[in-house]
C-alpha distance (Angstrom), angle and dihedral (degrees) to the residues before:
residue distance angle dihedral
M1 . . .
G2 3.74 . .
F3 3.76 129.7 .
N4 3.83 111.4 -50.6
D5 3.81 93.9 -5.5
E6 3.82 88.0 130.5
T7 3.79 89.2 73.7
N8 3.81 87.9 71.8
L9 3.80 93.9 55.0
P10 3.82 115.5 105.6
I11 3.80 90.1 -132.3
F12 3.80 91.5 54.8
K13 3.79 92.0 47.8
K14 3.81 89.8 50.5
A15 3.81 89.7 48.5
E16 3.80 89.3 53.8
E17 3.82 89.7 51.3
I18 3.79 90.4 51.1
G19 3.80 90.5 50.2
Q20 3.80 91.2 50.4
I21 3.81 94.1 46.8
T22 3.79 90.1 48.1
S23 3.80 90.7 50.0
V24 3.80 91.8 52.6
I25 3.79 91.9 47.3
I26 3.77 95.1 50.7
S27 3.80 92.4 45.1
N28 3.80 87.2 62.9
I29 3.82 96.3 50.1
D30 3.79 114.8 105.0
A31 3.82 107.0 -121.3
E32 3.80 92.1 -142.6
K33 3.80 91.7 56.3
D34 3.81 92.3 47.2
I35 3.80 96.6 88.6
F36 3.82 93.2 155.6
H37 3.83 94.5 48.8
I38 3.78 89.0 -119.7
R39 3.81 90.9 159.6
E40 3.79 93.7 65.9
M41 3.79 94.0 43.7
M42 3.78 93.0 48.4
L43 3.78 93.8 47.1
T44 3.80 90.7 50.6
N45 3.80 92.3 49.5
G46 3.79 93.3 42.1
Y47 3.79 93.0 57.2
M48 3.81 97.3 32.4
I49 3.80 89.4 70.8
G50 3.80 96.0 63.8
A51 3.79 93.5 39.0
K52 3.80 92.5 54.9
I53 3.79 92.4 45.9
A54 3.80 88.2 54.9
A55 3.80 90.1 47.6
A56 3.81 91.4 50.2
E57 3.78 91.8 49.6
G58 3.79 90.7 49.6
G59 3.80 93.8 44.9
G60 3.79 99.3 65.0
L61 3.79 97.4 -174.2
Y62 3.78 114.9 103.9
S63 3.82 95.9 -128.6
L64 3.81 92.3 50.0
R65 3.79 91.8 47.0
M66 3.81 90.8 49.3
E67 3.81 91.5 50.0
C68 3.79 89.3 54.3
A69 3.81 91.4 44.5
V70 3.79 90.6 55.3
L71 3.81 90.0 52.4
V72 3.82 90.0 48.5
K73 3.80 90.4 52.3
V74 3.80 92.9 47.2
A75 3.82 92.5 49.3
A76 3.81 92.3 48.5
R77 3.79 93.1 47.5
E78 3.81 92.0 46.4
L79 3.79 89.2 50.7
M80 3.79 89.3 52.0
V81 3.81 91.1 50.2
Q82 3.79 91.1 47.2
T83 3.80 88.7 60.1
N84 3.81 86.1 67.2
V85 3.82 88.9 63.7
L86 3.79 89.9 48.9
K87 3.77 90.2 52.2
R88 3.80 96.7 42.9
D89 3.79 94.7 47.6
K90 3.83 93.4 38.1
L91 3.80 90.9 -126.4
C92 3.79 95.3 153.1
P93 3.80 140.2 9.3
P94 3.83 114.6 -71.5
E95 3.81 91.6 -123.6
Y96 3.83 89.6 62.4
I97 3.79 90.0 52.6
K98 3.80 91.3 48.8
L99 3.80 91.5 49.2
L100 3.81 92.4 52.2
R101 3.80 93.1 45.1
D102 3.81 91.6 49.3
E103 3.80 91.7 50.2
I104 3.80 91.7 48.6
D105 3.80 89.1 51.4
N106 3.82 90.3 50.2
F107 3.80 87.6 48.1
R108 3.82 90.5 52.9
L109 3.81 90.7 61.3
L110 3.81 91.5 50.4
F111 3.81 89.4 46.5
I112 3.81 92.3 57.0
D113 3.81 91.9 53.5
W114 3.80 91.8 43.2
V115 3.81 94.0 54.3
D116 3.81 90.7 44.7
S117 3.81 87.6 58.6
F118 3.84 93.3 61.7
D119 3.80 113.4 112.7
K120 3.82 107.5 -126.3
N121 3.80 90.1 -165.5
D122 3.81 92.5 60.3
D123 3.79 97.3 82.3
I124 3.77 143.6 98.7
K125 3.76 131.5 -149.5
D126 3.78 112.2 -98.3
D127 3.79 134.4 -164.1
W128 3.81 93.1 -105.0
G129 3.77 97.3 79.5
E130 3.75 131.4 -117.5
L131 3.82 97.2 -46.6
F132 3.80 95.9 135.5
R133 3.75 103.4 37.0
């Protein structure tokens, strides 16, 4: 892929949507009610997804792409879990939570196809051991 080609990938576009939805949600959370600093954690996770997809696409090597994919998965799952705090503490309208959860679930399906597209033969041995083999 060439420079910035990842922005055309459906998974990247969905990641951008998730980041934007997350940003809108956290902008509506009352800071005084946010005792767990959920806003900062959600914003980090919401934008980490797209950043790590871009890093994976730029990395090329299978092991580097897989490392980024794991971080994408963790950020998306953490974001999903963080919606439980939103719901429990009534920090935002339930329809916002549903929208974000639905988009993360749609993202999950794109993620599976994206990871399946990684070329396992495009790799080199590194000094970190056989962690990803």
